C-alpha positions in Angstrom: 28.6 57.3 16.2 24.9 59.5 15.7 22.4 58.9 13.4 20.1 61.7 11.6 17.4 58.9 9.9 15.1 56.7 11.3 12.4 54.1 10.8 9.4 53.5 13.0 6.3 51.0 12.7 2.9 52.6 13.1 -0.2 51.9 13.7 -3.8 53.7 12.6 -5.4 54.9 16.1 -8.6 54.0 15.3 -8.0 50.8 13.6 -4.6 49.3 15.0 -5.6 45.6 14.1 -5.6 46.1 10.5 -4.0 49.3 9.1 -0.4 49.4 9.8 2.6 51.3 8.1 6.8 51.8 8.0 7.6 55.3 8.3 11.1 57.2 7.6 11.9 60.2 9.5 14.7 62.6 10.1 16.2 62.6 13.8 17.5 65.7 14.9 20.5 65.8 17.1 19.6 65.4 20.6 19.7 68.6 22.8 21.6 68.9 26.5 19.7 66.8 28.4 18.5 64.3 25.7 20.1 61.0 24.6 19.4 59.3 21.9 19.8 55.8 21.4 19.6 53.1 19.0 17.1 50.0 19.4 18.5 46.5 19.3 15.7 44.4 20.0 12.1 44.4 20.9 9.3 42.0 21.3 6.3 41.2 20.4 2.8 39.9 22.2 -0.3 40.4 23.2 0.7 43.2 25.9 1.6 45.6 23.0 -2.1 45.0 21.4 -3.4 46.0 24.5 -1.3 49.1 24.8 -3.0 49.5 21.2 -6.5 49.3 21.9 -6.4 51.2 25.4 -3.8 53.7 24.2 -6.1 56.7 24.6 -7.3 55.7 28.2 -4.0 54.4 29.4 -1.9 57.1 27.4 0.3 54.9 25.9 0.3 57.0 22.7 1.9 60.2 24.3 5.4 58.7 25.1 6.7 58.0 20.9 4.8 60.6 19.1 4.0 59.4 15.3 4.9 61.4 12.4 1.4 62.5 11.8 -2.3 62.9 13.1 -4.8 59.5 13.3 -1.4 57.5 13.8 0.3 55.8 16.8 3.3 53.9 18.0 2.9 51.5 19.9 5.7 50.6 22.4 7.0 47.9 23.3 10.0 46.3 25.8 13.2 45.9 24.8 17.1 46.6 24.7 18.5 50.3 23.0 22.2 51.7 22.9 22.9 54.9 23.7 24.6 56.4 20.3 24.6 60.2 21.2 23.5 62.2 23.6 24.7 63.9 27.1 27.0 62.3 28.1 26.1 63.3 31.8 23.2 61.1 31.7 24.6 58.3 29.6 28.0 57.7 28.1 27.9 56.0 24.5 27.6 52.6 24.4 25.8 51.8 27.3 22.8 49.9 26.7 19.5 49.7 28.7 16.7 47.8 28.8 12.9 48.8 29.0 9.7 50.7 27.2 10.5 51.8 23.9 9.2 52.6 20.4 8.9 49.7 17.6 11.6 52.0 15.9 15.2 52.2 15.2 16.0 55.3 17.2 13.9 56.9 19.6 15.2 59.8 22.0 14.6 60.8 25.6 14.4 63.7 27.6 15.7 62.3 31.4 17.2 62.9 34.3 19.3 60.3 36.5 17.3 58.5 38.6 19.8 56.0 40.9 21.2 53.9 38.3 18.2 54.1 35.8 17.7 57.2 33.5 14.1 58.5 34.0 12.2 60.1 30.9 11.1 63.6 32.2 9.4 65.8 28.7 6.0 66.5 30.1 4.2 63.9 27.9 6.1 61.6 29.9 5.3 63.3 33.4 2.0 61.6 34.4 2.8 58.1 33.5 4.1 55.5 36.0 7.8 54.9 36.8 8.3 51.5 34.8 6.7 53.2 32.0 9.7 56.0 32.2 12.5 54.3 33.3 15.3 52.7 31.4 17.2 50.2 33.5 21.0 49.7 32.5 22.3 46.4 30.8 25.1 45.5 32.6 28.0 43.6 29.6 27.3 40.5 31.7 24.1 40.7 31.7 21.7 38.6 29.5 21.4 40.3 26.0 19.5 37.2 24.2 16.8 37.1 22.2 15.0 35.0 25.2 16.0 37.4 27.4 14.4 40.1 25.3 11.3 38.1 24.7 11.0 37.9 28.5 10.9 41.5 29.3 9.1 43.1 31.6 9.9 40.4 34.4 8.7 42.4 36.8 4.7 41.6 36.2 4.8 37.8 37.0 7.3 39.2 40.1 4.8 41.5 41.5 2.0 38.9 41.1 3.9 35.6 42.6 4.6 38.5 45.3 0.7 39.4 46.1 -0.2 36.0 46.0 2.1 34.7 48.1 1.8 37.5 50.4 -1.9 36.2 50.9 -1.1 33.0 52.0 -3.5 30.8 49.7 -1.9 27.7 48.6 -4.0 26.7 45.6 -4.1 28.8 42.9 -6.2 28.8 38.8 -4.7 30.4 36.3 -6.9 31.3 33.1 -4.7 32.0 29.5 -2.3 29.4 30.7 0.2 29.5 27.8 0.3 32.9 27.7 3.7 34.8 28.8 2.0 36.2 31.6 0.5 33.3 33.2 2.9 30.6 32.4 6.1 32.9 34.2 4.1 33.7 36.8 2.9 30.2 37.7 6.5 29.2 37.3 7.6 31.3 40.5 4.4 30.7 42.3 5.2 26.6 41.8 8.9 27.2 43.0 7.3 28.2 45.9 5.4 25.1 46.7 2.1 26.7 45.6 -0.6 24.2 43.9 -0.8 25.7 40.2 -3.2 24.8 37.9 -3.4 26.3 34.4 -7.1 26.7 32.2 -6.8 27.4 28.7 -8.6 26.5 25.2 -8.3 22.7 24.2 -5.8 23.3 21.2 -3.4 24.6 23.7 -3.5 22.3 27.1 -0.8 19.7 25.6 1.5 22.6 25.3 0.8 23.9 28.7 1.1 20.6 30.1 4.9 20.4 28.9 5.8 23.7 30.1 6.3 21.5 33.8 5.0 25.1 35.9 1.4 23.2 36.5 0.2 20.5 38.4 -2.8 20.1 36.3 -4.1 21.9 33.2 -7.6 22.3 32.3 -9.4 23.1 28.7 -11.9 26.0 29.1 -14.7 23.9 28.7 -14.1 21.6 31.3 -13.8 23.9 33.6 -16.5 22.0 35.9 -14.4 19.3 36.3 -12.0 21.5 38.6 -11.5 19.5 42.0 -13.3 21.6 44.6 -10.8 22.2 47.5 -10.6 25.4 50.5 -9.0 28.2 49.7 -8.4 29.0 46.0 -7.3 31.9 44.3 -8.0 32.9 40.7 -6.0 34.6 38.5 -7.5 36.1 35.2 -5.2 36.4 32.4 -7.0 35.9 29.6 -9.8 38.7 30.7 -12.7 36.4 29.0 -15.9 37.2 31.2 -17.3 33.4 30.0 -14.6 31.6 31.7 -14.5 33.9 34.9 -18.0 33.1 35.5 -17.5 29.7 34.8 -14.6 29.3 37.3 -16.4 31.4 40.2 -19.4 29.3 39.7 -17.8 26.1 40.1 -15.1 26.9 42.9 -18.3 28.4 44.7 -17.2 29.7 48.7 -13.9 28.0 48.2 -12.7 30.7 46.2 -11.3 33.7 48.4 -9.7 36.3 45.9 -10.4 36.7 41.8 -7.6 38.9 40.3 -7.8 40.1 36.7 -4.6 40.9 34.8 -5.2 40.2 31.1 -7.0 43.1 29.5 -6.2 42.2 25.5 -9.7 40.0 25.1 -11.7 42.4 26.8 -10.9 45.0 25.6 -11.2 43.5 21.6 -14.8 43.0 22.7 -17.5 45.4 19.9 -18.4 48.1 21.3 -22.2 46.7 20.9 -22.0 43.9 23.3 -23.5 44.1 26.4 -20.9 43.8 29.2 -21.3 40.8 31.3 -23.1 40.1 34.5 -20.8 40.2 38.0 -19.7 36.8 38.4 -20.7 35.2 41.9 -18.6 35.0 45.1 -15.7 37.2 45.7 -15.6 40.7 44.3 -13.1 40.7 40.7 -10.0 42.6 42.1 -8.2 44.6 39.3 -4.0 43.9 39.2 -2.2 47.0 37.6 1.9 46.2 37.6 2.8 49.7 37.6 0.6 50.9 40.8 1.9 47.6 42.8 5.7 48.5 42.4 4.7 51.8 43.6 2.8 50.5 46.8 6.2 47.8 46.8 8.3 50.1 46.9 6.8 53.4 48.9 6.7 49.6 51.7 10.4 48.1 51.1 12.2 50.5 49.1 13.3 50.2 45.4 16.2 48.6 45.8 14.4 45.8 47.8 12.0 45.6 45.1 14.5 45.7 42.1 16.5 42.6 43.8 13.2 40.8 43.8 12.7 41.6 39.8 15.9 40.8 39.4 15.6 37.0 40.6 12.7 36.8 38.9 14.1 37.4 35.8 16.9 35.4 36.0 14.8 32.8 37.1 12.1 33.1 34.0 14.9 33.4 31.5 16.9 30.3 32.6 13.6 28.4 32.3 12.3 30.2 29.1 15.5 29.2 27.6 14.6 25.4 27.6 10.7 25.8 27.7 9.8 28.7 25.1 11.1 29.0 21.1 11.5 32.6 20.3 11.5 33.6 16.5 13.2 36.4 15.7 12.4 38.9 12.6 14.8 41.2 11.3 14.5 45.0 10.7 11.5 46.9 11.9 10.2 46.8 8.2 9.4 43.1 9.7 7.0 44.0 12.6 4.1 44.7 10.6 3.9 40.3 9.6 5.1 39.8 13.6 2.1 42.2 14.6 -0.5 40.6 12.4 0.2 37.1 13.5 0.1 38.2 17.3 -3.4 39.5 16.0 -5.1 36.8 13.9 -3.6 34.5 17.4 -0.6 32.8 14.8 1.7 32.7 17.5 2.3 29.1 18.4 2.1 28.5 22.3 5.2 29.0 23.9 6.6 31.2 21.9 7.6 35.0 21.8 8.1 37.0 18.3 11.2 39.3 18.9 12.3 41.9 15.9 16.0 42.4 16.2 16.5 45.9 14.4 19.6 45.7 12.3 21.0 48.7 10.8 
């Protein structure tokens, strides 16, 4: 089975939130050292907005070149199946998960890296492995929309490992209904760590129903957080005013402050003055890819992969009960999904997925 045509979702690089399109293009046959994959499903969430808003800074435009200058293809996380290409890399019909374009098809120049495919095209050379690797999806793996919506589960796994390693027993998490906050808090709570969620007032009830927080506090009520010794703050929202309020409220009991989110920060107008540095411990910046590289160096790739796989199974099992996954069909439906995510018109505990039907 091969394909000589494809469709792809693209955004204007200078206005990615509002100017979008779907384009048709020819797909040349894969050369030696390449495989052609048909995308099955991908998720659309706040992290994809960050890829677009910071595309030039973080290099997210390079892996999947757009059809014309000024436009970009936003990467997503999902599943794809090999339809043609070098059989020494991957057999036709095998399925893979990872970082891919919002499109019907894509071609990867790759090498085998253990059981993975690692992209080796020049535009990918400087990227971290998590943005270059496709991992095999075994026939008995969960390929449901829920499983795709929870990709990449590695962020939660690595945050959980980092926080647990501090020995701190209480964590406050902002953006409590975001996927990153929920999945990380799930893993932390199962370790017996006391997790408090902070979110907007309209989302507080949904956060409470997720079953991962001991307590949920609205942003406007941060000053009601109960003081206690040894607290760590995970800033998933990326809202400086919330970070400042949490730091001020927790005072000396706040031992660590780790910034995870970036979409709100990236969306601030360029004319806005940078926020004042909050009181208390310095804000540390968490990078999933950098953290994984360090852990692989310490523990080995197999151990880190097992950590991620165990976390993913826990997350998917939880999400199957607590998460809604609305599925849209066809790449052309991506524009409407994108618009909803941009406007924040996605219900709490919901993760949209696009099912690419060809």
